[in-house]
C-alpha positions as CSV (number, residue, x, y, z in Angstrom):
1,M,-58.7,-19.8,-163.6
2,A,-55.1,-20.7,-162.8
3,N,-53.8,-20.3,-159.3
4,A,-52.0,-17.1,-158.5
5,T,-48.2,-17.3,-158.3
6,G,-45.4,-15.8,-155.9
7,A,-44.0,-17.3,-152.8
8,F,-44.6,-16.0,-149.3
9,G,-42.9,-18.7,-147.3
10,L,-45.0,-20.1,-144.5
11,K,-47.9,-18.3,-142.9
12,P,-49.5,-19.2,-139.6
13,V,-53.3,-19.4,-139.9
14,K,-54.8,-21.5,-137.3
15,N,-54.1,-24.0,-134.5
16,R,-54.2,-27.7,-135.0
17,D,-57.4,-27.8,-132.8
18,G,-59.2,-25.5,-135.3
19,S,-59.1,-22.4,-133.0
20,A,-57.7,-19.2,-134.5
21,W,-54.1,-18.4,-134.2
22,N,-53.9,-15.4,-132.0
23,G,-50.6,-13.8,-133.3
24,A,-48.6,-15.1,-130.5
25,T,-44.8,-15.2,-131.2
26,I,-41.6,-15.4,-129.2
27,P,-38.7,-13.0,-129.8
28,M,-35.5,-14.8,-131.0
29,Y,-32.1,-13.3,-131.6
30,V,-30.3,-13.2,-135.0
31,S,-26.5,-12.6,-134.7
32,A,-24.5,-10.0,-136.6
33,S,-22.2,-12.9,-137.2
34,Y,-24.8,-14.9,-139.1
35,A,-24.1,-14.1,-142.8
36,T,-27.5,-15.0,-144.3
37,A,-30.4,-12.5,-145.0
38,M,-33.8,-13.5,-143.4
39,Y,-37.3,-13.0,-144.4
40,I,-41.0,-13.0,-143.2
41,G,-42.1,-16.5,-143.6
42,E,-38.8,-18.0,-143.1
43,P,-38.6,-21.3,-141.3
44,V,-35.9,-21.2,-138.6
45,L,-34.1,-23.6,-136.4
46,L,-31.7,-23.1,-133.4
47,S,-28.2,-21.8,-134.1
48,P,-25.5,-24.4,-133.4
49,T,-22.8,-21.9,-133.3
50,L,-21.5,-20.7,-130.0
51,T,-20.2,-17.3,-131.2
52,E,-23.7,-16.3,-132.5
53,K,-25.4,-16.9,-129.1
54,D,-27.1,-14.0,-127.4
55,T,-24.6,-12.6,-124.8
56,T,-27.6,-11.6,-122.6
57,G,-29.0,-15.1,-122.4
58,R,-32.5,-13.6,-122.8
59,Y,-33.2,-15.1,-126.3
60,L,-32.9,-18.2,-128.3
61,T,-30.5,-17.7,-131.3
62,I,-31.9,-18.8,-134.7
63,N,-30.7,-19.5,-138.3
64,A,-32.8,-20.0,-141.4
65,S,-34.0,-23.6,-142.0
66,A,-33.7,-25.1,-145.5
67,G,-36.9,-27.1,-144.9
68,T,-35.4,-29.8,-146.9
69,D,-35.3,-33.7,-146.2
70,G,-34.5,-34.0,-142.4
71,A,-34.3,-30.4,-141.6
72,I,-35.8,-29.2,-138.3
73,I,-38.3,-26.3,-138.4
74,L,-38.6,-24.8,-134.8
75,G,-40.8,-22.0,-136.0
76,V,-41.5,-19.4,-138.6
77,I,-40.6,-15.6,-138.7
78,T,-43.7,-13.5,-138.8
79,S,-42.0,-9.9,-138.3
80,F,-38.9,-8.2,-137.0
81,E,-38.3,-5.6,-134.5
82,P,-37.4,-2.3,-136.0
83,L,-33.8,-2.0,-137.3
84,V,-32.8,1.4,-135.7
85,T,-30.2,2.2,-138.5
86,D,-32.7,1.7,-141.2
87,L,-36.3,1.7,-140.5
88,T,-37.3,0.8,-144.1
89,K,-35.9,-2.8,-143.8
90,V,-38.8,-5.1,-143.6
91,Y,-36.4,-8.1,-143.9
92,N,-33.2,-8.8,-142.2
93,P,-30.0,-8.3,-144.2
94,A,-27.2,-10.6,-143.9
95,S,-24.8,-10.1,-141.0
96,T,-27.4,-7.8,-139.2
97,E,-28.2,-8.1,-135.6
98,R,-31.9,-8.2,-135.1
99,I,-34.7,-9.6,-132.9
100,A,-37.1,-11.8,-135.0
101,N,-40.7,-12.6,-133.8
102,V,-41.2,-16.3,-134.3
103,C,-44.3,-18.4,-134.3
104,L,-43.3,-21.8,-132.8
105,A,-44.2,-24.6,-135.2
106,K,-45.7,-27.2,-133.0
107,D,-49.5,-27.6,-133.3
108,V,-49.9,-24.5,-135.8
109,I,-51.3,-24.9,-139.2
110,F,-49.4,-22.9,-141.9
111,E,-50.2,-22.0,-145.3
112,V,-47.6,-22.3,-148.2
113,R,-47.7,-22.0,-151.9
114,G,-46.7,-24.8,-154.3
115,S,-43.8,-24.3,-156.5
116,G,-45.5,-24.7,-159.9
117,T,-46.2,-28.3,-160.8
118,A,-49.7,-29.7,-160.7
119,L,-50.1,-32.5,-158.0
120,T,-52.7,-35.1,-157.7
121,K,-55.5,-35.9,-155.1
122,A,-53.0,-38.2,-153.3
123,I,-51.0,-35.2,-151.8
124,P,-53.3,-34.6,-148.6
125,G,-52.0,-37.0,-145.9
126,Q,-48.3,-37.1,-147.4
127,N,-45.2,-35.5,-146.2
128,A,-43.4,-32.7,-148.2
129,V,-40.4,-30.5,-148.4
130,L,-39.7,-26.9,-149.0
131,T,-37.8,-25.4,-152.0
132,G,-36.3,-22.0,-152.8
133,S,-34.1,-19.7,-151.0
134,G,-33.8,-15.9,-150.2
135,G,-36.7,-13.6,-150.6
136,S,-37.9,-10.2,-151.6
137,T,-36.1,-7.1,-150.2
138,V,-39.3,-5.1,-151.2
139,T,-42.0,-7.1,-149.6
140,G,-39.8,-8.8,-147.0
141,L,-41.5,-12.1,-147.7
142,S,-39.5,-15.5,-148.0
143,S,-39.1,-17.3,-151.4
144,K,-39.8,-20.6,-149.9
145,Y,-42.4,-22.9,-151.7
146,L,-43.7,-26.5,-151.0
147,A,-42.0,-28.7,-153.5
148,E,-44.3,-29.8,-156.2
149,S,-41.5,-31.1,-158.3
150,G,-38.0,-32.6,-157.6
151,T,-38.4,-33.9,-154.1
152,T,-42.2,-34.5,-154.5
153,P,-44.6,-35.2,-151.6
154,A,-44.3,-38.8,-150.3
155,A,-44.8,-41.0,-147.2
156,D,-41.4,-39.9,-145.7
157,Q,-41.2,-39.2,-141.9
158,S,-38.1,-37.0,-142.3
159,Y,-39.9,-34.6,-144.6
160,P,-40.5,-31.4,-142.6
161,L,-44.2,-30.8,-143.7
162,F,-47.4,-32.8,-143.2
163,V,-49.8,-31.9,-145.9
164,L,-53.5,-31.4,-144.6
165,G,-54.8,-30.4,-148.0
166,V,-55.5,-27.6,-150.4
167,K,-56.7,-24.4,-148.8
168,D,-60.5,-24.3,-149.1
169,V,-61.2,-21.0,-150.9
170,A,-62.9,-20.3,-154.3
171,D,-59.6,-19.0,-156.1
172,N,-57.4,-22.0,-155.1
173,T,-57.5,-25.3,-156.8
174,L,-55.6,-28.6,-156.8
175,A,-53.4,-27.5,-159.7
176,A,-49.9,-25.7,-160.1
177,N,-49.2,-23.1,-157.4
178,A,-51.8,-24.3,-155.1
179,V,-51.9,-22.9,-151.7
180,Y,-51.5,-25.9,-149.0
181,E,-52.4,-26.1,-145.4
182,V,-49.6,-28.0,-143.6
183,L,-48.4,-28.9,-140.2
184,I,-44.7,-28.7,-139.4
185,N,-43.7,-32.4,-138.9
186,T,-40.1,-31.8,-137.7
187,A,-40.7,-29.1,-135.1
188,E,-38.5,-30.9,-132.5
189,N,-36.9,-34.0,-134.2
190,A,-35.4,-34.5,-137.6
191,T,-37.1,-37.9,-138.0
192,G,-40.5,-36.3,-137.7
193,A,-43.6,-36.9,-135.8
194,I,-46.1,-37.9,-138.5
195,L,-45.4,-40.6,-141.2
196,G,-47.8,-39.8,-144.1
197,V,-49.4,-42.4,-146.4
198,T,-49.5,-42.7,-150.1
199,A,-52.9,-44.1,-151.4
200,S,-53.0,-46.7,-154.2
């Protein structure tokens, strides 16, 4: 049976040491002057724009991370605080001030769906990038996939993901749209912490 389809961005599932992820997040600030919608499962990085910074100084200010070659992924949005002007919004519209709850990426294992091209058994142990943009205004989920085509997985230390393997469940196989378990390779530094290997 073919794998299911449909992106959900990055989803934290457990810690690197094998223990369960306990749902811990850090509240972070999205500025009303940031003109990009944000979604659950969205990878984020620190905003470099002074005018976007939280004026109270209580929160780190974030932007969306493309998750492409050399991109830093500080963490991943797991939810948003309620938008008092519209309680139905499960995502954050562009140019909307909001608090996002972010799972810091370091030492957390995430699940992510592949973009639709079958890969080989060489992928575990390689580095990978994300592809896709935007998300669903209905489910609130990010449209980010692990790139199975285009910039395919390789031993490249500046790729932001390190692939641990295909998620080990009965309805998920090494084929197009597989769900992978990954570590964030560039949580702190664009050159990455883990250089993958390519078997030959």
